[in-house]
C-alpha positions in Angstrom: 99.5 -98.1 22.0 95.7 -97.8 22.0 95.0 -100.8 20.1 97.7 -103.0 22.1 96.5 -101.4 25.7 92.8 -103.1 24.4 94.1 -106.2 23.3 96.0 -106.4 26.6 92.8 -105.8 28.7 90.9 -108.2 26.5 93.3 -111.2 27.1 93.5 -110.5 30.9 89.7 -110.2 30.9 89.0 -113.3 28.6 91.6 -115.2 31.3 89.9 -114.3 34.4 86.9 -114.7 33.1 87.5 -118.6 32.4 89.6 -119.4 35.0 87.2 -117.6 37.7 84.0 -119.9 35.9 85.8 -123.1 35.6 86.6 -122.4 39.1 83.3 -121.7 40.3 81.8 -125.0 38.4 84.9 -127.3 39.6 83.7 -126.2 43.7 79.9 -126.4 42.8 79.8 -129.8 41.4 78.8 -132.3 44.2 81.2 -135.3 44.2 81.5 -138.5 46.3 83.8 -138.0 49.2 86.3 -140.5 47.2 86.4 -138.6 44.4 87.3 -135.6 46.9 90.0 -137.5 48.4 92.5 -136.8 45.2 91.7 -133.2 44.7 92.4 -132.2 48.5 95.7 -131.3 50.3 96.2 -130.1 53.7 98.1 -127.1 53.3 101.5 -125.1 55.6 98.9 -124.8 58.7 97.0 -127.9 58.2 94.1 -126.7 56.7 92.4 -128.8 54.2 91.9 -127.0 50.7 91.0 -127.8 47.4 93.5 -128.0 43.9 90.5 -126.1 41.7 92.7 -123.4 41.4 95.5 -125.7 39.2 93.0 -126.6 36.2 91.2 -123.0 36.5 94.7 -121.2 35.9 95.5 -123.6 33.2 92.4 -122.9 31.2 92.2 -119.4 32.0 96.1 -118.7 30.9 95.4 -120.9 27.7 92.1 -118.8 26.8 94.0 -115.5 27.5 96.6 -116.4 25.4 94.4 -117.5 22.3 92.7 -115.0 21.9 95.5 -112.4 21.1 96.2 -111.7 17.6 100.1 -113.3 17.6 102.1 -115.0 15.0 101.1 -118.3 14.8 104.3 -119.8 16.0 104.1 -117.6 19.1 100.4 -118.6 19.8 101.5 -122.3 19.5 104.6 -121.6 21.5 102.5 -120.5 24.6 99.9 -122.8 24.1 102.0 -125.6 24.0 104.0 -124.5 26.8 100.6 -123.4 29.5 99.2 -126.7 28.6 102.1 -129.2 28.5 103.4 -127.8 31.6 99.8 -128.2 33.2 99.8 -131.4 32.5 102.4 -133.0 34.1 101.9 -130.5 36.8 98.6 -132.3 37.0 100.3 -135.5 37.1 102.7 -135.3 39.9 99.8 -133.6 41.7 97.7 -137.3 41.5 100.5 -139.5 41.2 103.5 -138.0 43.5 101.5 -136.3 46.7 102.7 -138.9 48.8 106.1 -138.8 47.7 108.5 -136.6 50.1 111.4 -136.3 47.5 112.0 -133.0 46.6 114.1 -131.1 44.0 115.8 -131.6 40.8 118.8 -134.0 43.0 116.1 -136.1 44.6 114.1 -137.0 41.3 117.2 -137.2 39.4 119.2 -139.3 41.6 116.2 -141.7 41.8 116.1 -142.1 37.8 119.8 -142.8 37.9 119.2 -145.6 40.3 116.0 -146.5 37.8 113.3 -145.5 39.3 110.9 -142.3 37.3 109.1 -140.7 39.9 106.1 -138.1 39.3 108.7 -135.2 39.6 111.1 -136.8 37.1 108.4 -136.9 34.4 107.3 -133.1 35.4 110.9 -132.1 35.1 111.6 -133.5 31.7 107.9 -132.8 30.1 108.0 -129.0 30.9 111.8 -128.8 30.1 111.3 -130.8 26.6 107.7 -128.6 26.4 110.1 -125.6 27.0 112.8 -126.8 24.4 110.1 -127.1 22.0 108.3 -124.0 22.6 111.8 -121.9 22.6 112.1 -123.4 19.0 109.0 -122.1 17.9 109.9 -118.4 19.1 113.8 -118.3 18.7 115.3 -117.2 15.3 118.9 -119.0 15.5 119.5 -122.4 17.6 121.2 -120.4 20.2 118.6 -118.4 21.1 116.0 -121.1 20.8 117.7 -122.9 23.4 118.0 -119.9 25.8 114.3 -119.3 25.1 113.6 -123.2 26.2 115.9 -122.5 29.4 113.9 -119.1 30.5 110.3 -120.8 29.4 110.7 -124.2 31.6 113.1 -122.2 34.3 110.2 -119.3 35.2 107.5 -122.5 35.2 110.1 -124.1 38.0 110.6 -120.8 39.5 107.0 -120.3 40.2 106.9 -123.4 41.7 109.7 -122.9 44.1 107.7 -119.7 45.6 105.0 -121.7 46.5 105.2 -122.5 49.4 102.6 -120.0 51.3 99.2 -118.6 49.8 99.3 -116.0 47.6 103.5 -116.1 47.2 102.9 -117.6 43.6 100.0 -115.2 42.8 102.8 -112.3 43.7 105.3 -113.6 42.0 103.0 -113.8 38.5 101.7 -110.5 39.0 105.2 -108.7 40.0 107.5 -110.0 37.4 104.6 -110.4 34.6 103.7 -106.5 34.9 107.4 -105.0 33.3 105.9 -107.2 30.1 102.4 -106.0 29.9 103.1 -103.0 27.4 104.7 -105.6 24.7 103.0 -108.1 23.2 100.8 -108.4 26.2 101.6 -112.2 27.0 101.9 -111.8 30.6 98.0 -110.6 30.6 96.8 -113.6 30.5 98.4 -115.4 33.4 98.0 -112.2 35.3 94.2 -112.5 34.3 94.0 -115.9 35.7 95.9 -115.3 38.7 93.8 -112.0 39.6 90.6 -113.9 39.2 91.5 -116.3 42.0 94.1 -115.0 44.4 91.3 -114.2 47.0 90.5 -118.0 47.5 94.3 -118.5 47.7 95.2 -116.2 50.2 91.7 -117.6 51.9 93.3 -121.1 52.3 90.0 -122.5 50.2 91.9 -123.5 47.8 95.7 -123.5 46.0 97.1 -123.8 42.6 99.1 -127.0 43.3 101.7 -128.2 40.6 99.5 -127.9 38.0 98.5 -124.1 38.1 102.3 -123.0 39.6 103.6 -124.4 36.5 101.3 -123.3 33.4 101.5 -120.2 35.4 105.2 -120.2 35.2 105.6 -121.2 32.0 103.3 -118.6 30.5 104.7 -116.2 32.1 108.1 -117.4 30.6 107.0 -117.1 26.9 105.9 -113.7 27.5 109.3 -113.1 29.2 111.0 -114.5 25.9 109.3 -112.8 23.3 110.8 -109.4 22.0 113.9 -110.3 23.8 117.3 -109.6 22.3 120.1 -112.6 23.1 121.6 -110.3 25.8 118.2 -110.3 27.5 117.9 -114.2 27.4 121.4 -114.4 28.4 120.4 -112.5 31.4 117.1 -114.6 32.4 118.8 -117.5 31.9 121.5 -117.3 33.9 119.2 -116.0 37.1 117.3 -118.9 36.2 119.6 -121.5 36.5 120.6 -120.0 39.4 117.5 -119.4 41.2 117.2 -123.7 40.5 121.1 -124.1 41.8 119.5 -122.8 45.5 115.8 -123.6 45.4 116.1 -124.8 48.6 117.4 -121.1 50.0 114.3 -119.6 47.8 111.5 -121.7 49.5 112.8 -121.2 52.7 113.1 -117.3 52.4 109.8 -117.2 51.3 108.4 -118.9 53.9 110.3 -116.9 56.7 109.4 -113.5 55.0 105.5 -114.8 54.9 105.5 -116.1 58.3 106.4 -112.6 59.8 
């Protein structure tokens, strides 16, 4: 128990140190105005914030995962999920910033009409990476598919709640806490979040699609590892339901946060 706790603490500490260091380096680096524009957003309150918490969260979660003494397939699955989800999210942050379409239906509808939106790239890319990661950690075909659904679905869930400062961070911390006594994989996204949440709440930065999808994917792998089939089924069913009612979930988070 003591060794497992030490490993978990080390993972969280490394993730926090890397995420915090990357974030501070990005903020302190001088850039011409034309380069800053693509790295800034106007948040829900009309304030201009940067997107530096996104790449910082990706690298922090990846570093925290890398230092854990995991089986090779589990480590590969976790790093693949984090980096692929972060990369797909970054593409959407850069290319799809001005696209008003949101949600599965809008992007899949555009795809049926022959238009490949950045949201569709993100959806298919994260879904595919989730299935590959699930195949690495699952024992049997059905478990691998369920694991893939949980990994991609958790990435989507964290994105759904990211409609107000602190909402995505709180979701990662609440959902990750029960998994800390196990393999310790949840410590990596939780450590990265802990290093960045103050500036997120202070409306100086936001995680963007880059950060929330990477954090969610990391959390998804942490949920999958060590779960039996019944647990995978339960989580997958809940995440599919969350995706189906995504607009309502986002609306509920807005209402609760604005009270």
